[in-house]
Each structure stands twice: as structure tokens, then as C-alpha cells.
Phi, psi and omega in degrees: 000121181250130181259157176234081187298344180282346182276118180271141179245137173252116178264121187245129177237120177258143186213153175205115173055040175223059187302315183292320178294320178298317180301318178294320177298314184294331176301326182286345180296331180289345181265354180289134179236132181211141173278349179261150173294143180209158177230154176250131177237123179249126180244115176273116184268057175075040181293151177241005179260214183269021183301317180302316179293321179297319178293319180296317178300319180295315182297326180290334184256352187259133184262357183275185181277108183226140177234133177249128182234163176233131170242101188289333181280131185291149177132125183293328175300316177298316182296318178297321177299317179300322181289307186291330180291338176267354187287144176261351185278153172288333177242133176247118181251146182234140164221170184261166184284359175243027182238155180234104180294145172298148181306332182261015184306310185295317180296324179293325175295313180299317179299315181301314179287329181290336182287339181207111182292346178279350185289121179261335179205155175208155175229157183233189184286147176229110181252160182283130178278311183256114183295348177273350173284156176293143181281069181235165181052043179246164172216101187255008183301138182253359181249137177291142178229120180270142182238101180297161177305139180080014181288158166284119180261102183284144179293143179096335180293309176239126187240156184297342179288343182202083173211159183219148185229143170287127187301325179298325179289320178297316179298323183296331182254005175084014177085194182281153177275123184284357171280349185246153177112156179308133182092350177253194184290323186225150171282188172078030175295334181288306182291332177299313181290329178295318179297321180290322176295318177298316179296333180279000173106010181267150173279147175229169180200145161266127183228120185286355185290312174293128189230134170229157176250129186261122179247070189281337173079005181274125186236352182243153178296329179296318178296317180295318181297319179297318179296315183293327177296321176295321177295323178301315179295316179299319180296319178298316178294322178298313179298319179300317180296321179296328179292342178280349179264111184305327183285342181248350189306313185295312183292325180284323178296318180296313182291322178294320179303311181291329177294314180299324180295332187261340188261175184291157179298320181298315180295315179298321180297316179296320178298314184292322178296315179295323177299317178297320178298317180295314179302317181298318179293322179299315180296315181299316182291326177296318182290332181262008175062026178257008176252149177231164177250133177276176184300340178271001177085027185253125172284137177206171186296149179291126182282000000 
């Protein structure tokens, strides 16, 4: 294992109205060990609970490099944008406010990017922290999977709770789409940016070495079902957006077709309705000149 201590990492945590979960997450930051310089960036996405106080208490007790920011407009895509744009690191890593990174998380991220300079993004393992929580929103794969440029990026392979991006790749595609992410119109802000980075010519990978533990707290089927319905809508909008990119249209249309054939009618219906909503918004924004194209040729919401 070879380290590159000169490579700085920015670890970004976005949060909204989950003060107690955030406090538990931040406690684990003191256990992170890295041979590389790193900074912590916390983005409060317009919380109305005790999140501000929780962040302040942490800053008073933490001796490391930490920056606290506020993104008042709701949407995880917006919050992630606020974070990476303030980042000083060559690599921007993300975890969620209900996750606990392994102590060696940062070094494993640095190693992964150091092994291949063509790598624009990577995601890691997500294991269940509390065995009484439902086994959902996890990624337990133990084998590395490489994603060549222009790949079909399937949802679930790399998740927002544990992924990292080369900052140059994020800049090349204009950042996250503010129409996507929790609190916005559609979920899947994470896989959307990965697809755009891939379309722009970067290599990607799922790598099991970076590890986080997810303490999501969902214990009932009703909670899980509500979450999955939101993911269905996000996935539909994500596929619709990919169909607007000529370089990805064929591979996404083929994969979406086979997915629809195999899955339930309810899930397919939610995907198709969300796709129609996305297409309608794309057309409307183009006609009103409020849409722009990023360097990869993707229309997306104004940040």
C-alpha cells in the first residue's frame, strides 16, 4: 500500500434537521487517521432544529481543520455544491450525517486515487451499523469494479454515503445538479454526477477499501417503502437526463428498457412519471433560456 501524503482530501458532510445524528457522526471524526493532510467541511442545508448548536459544540472541542458553511436553499445537490466549491483538497470525499467512517477511510480514498491518475470518481463499502435497522441503502460488495468512460452507472453501485471525486472532474462537469438530491425534486444527485463525469471521459470505480457504517435508523417496512419510492422517482429523472446526452443515450436506453421489463409495475410507473416530469422541465427551461449546458453537454438546473 503506497500513500501520497501531499494529496489533500476534503471530507464533506451535508446535513439538514438531524442534529442528534450529526453529533454522533461528528464524534467519529476524532478517530480518523490519515497520512495525508485533510480538512472537514460541514454544510448545514437550512436546518431549523439544533444543528447549528451541534456544529458549534463540535468545533469548540475539535482541534482539526474544520469549516462550517450554510446553504439556505433546500436540496442535497445544492449543499454538496456549497461544500466542494469551498474545498481545498484535490480529492473531495462525501459521507452522510448518519454515517460513521472507518478510521482508515481517508487513507484508503487517497490510495485508490493514487493508483490511477485517470480515476475521476470512486465509491466504497457501506455496512449496517445497527443490526436492528433494516438492511437497506447498503453496499457490501467485496470486489472492485472498474467503470470505463461512458459506462452505464447503475443506481446503488456507488452511493452518496461513501463516494469521492477528483475535484478537477467535478469542475469539468459544473458540479452537482440542484434539481437532484434530498430536499429537491428528485433523488440521485450522486449517480447523476458520476454519469456526467464518466461521459466527460473519466474512469470510475467501485472500491471496497474505503468503508463507512450506516446508522440510518429505519426499522419498519413503511419507512423503507417511502424511501424507495423516492429513489424510484430519482432514478426515472436520472435516466431521462442521460437520454439527453447523445454519447450515453444508447447505453442508457438499452439498460433502462431491460430494467423496466424485469421490475414491478409500480416501480416502473414511478420512474416513467418522474422521467416525464424531468423532460417537461428540460423543455420549459430551454425555451425560457434558464438552462445552461455544462462542458459535457448536459442541460441541468441553474445552481
